[in-house]
C-alpha positions in Angstrom: 55.1 108.7 12.5 52.2 107.8 10.2 48.9 106.9 11.7 49.2 103.3 10.5 52.6 102.9 12.1 51.3 104.3 15.4 48.3 102.0 15.2 50.5 98.9 14.6 52.8 99.9 17.4 49.8 100.3 19.7 48.4 96.9 18.7 51.7 95.2 19.2 52.1 96.7 22.7 48.5 96.2 24.0 48.2 92.7 22.6 51.8 91.7 23.6 52.6 90.5 20.1 56.4 90.8 20.4 56.8 92.7 17.1 54.3 90.6 15.1 52.0 93.5 14.5 54.7 95.6 12.9 54.5 93.5 9.8 50.7 93.7 9.5 49.2 95.4 6.4 45.8 97.0 5.8 44.5 93.6 4.7 45.6 91.7 7.8 42.5 90.2 9.5 42.2 91.0 13.2 39.1 89.9 15.0 38.9 86.1 14.8 42.4 85.8 13.3 44.6 87.2 16.0 44.0 85.0 19.0 45.2 87.7 21.4 42.4 90.0 20.3 39.6 88.7 22.4 36.6 90.7 23.8 38.7 92.0 26.7 41.5 93.0 24.5 39.1 94.9 22.2 38.3 97.1 25.2 42.0 97.6 26.0 42.8 98.4 22.4 39.9 100.9 22.2 41.0 102.6 25.4 44.6 102.8 24.2 43.4 104.3 20.9 41.4 106.9 22.6 44.4 107.9 24.8 47.0 107.7 22.0 44.9 109.6 19.4 42.9 111.9 21.6 39.3 111.0 20.7 36.3 109.4 22.4 34.4 106.6 20.7 30.8 106.0 21.6 29.6 102.4 22.0 27.2 102.7 19.0 30.2 103.6 16.8 31.9 100.3 17.4 31.0 96.8 16.1 32.8 93.7 14.9 33.4 95.3 11.5 35.5 98.0 13.1 38.0 95.4 14.2 37.7 93.1 11.2 41.1 94.2 9.7 43.9 96.6 10.2 42.4 98.7 7.4 39.0 98.9 8.9 40.5 99.8 12.3 42.8 102.4 10.6 39.8 103.9 8.7 37.9 104.2 12.0 40.8 105.9 13.8 41.4 108.3 10.9 37.7 109.2 10.8 37.8 110.0 14.5 40.9 112.2 14.3 39.9 113.8 11.0 43.1 112.7 9.2 
C-alpha cells in the first residue's frame, strides 16, 4: 500500500470519517476545512502516524502548515520515513 493510501486510511479511521478521507487528494485542505480535525484530533492523528509509520515527531517540527492539506501532511510523513 502506498504511503498516501495508508495516510488516508489512517485519517479516515482516527477522525471517524466513514470513508470520506479515501477520496481526498493531495490538494484536499485539512485544518480548518475538515471539522473533525480539531486540536485534540491533531494530537490523535500525530500519535497514530508515529505508530503506523514508525517515527517520532518533535514538537518544533509540527505547526499549522503541516496539517494544511493532505499533500503537506504526506510530505511531512515521507520526510520522516525517508521515502
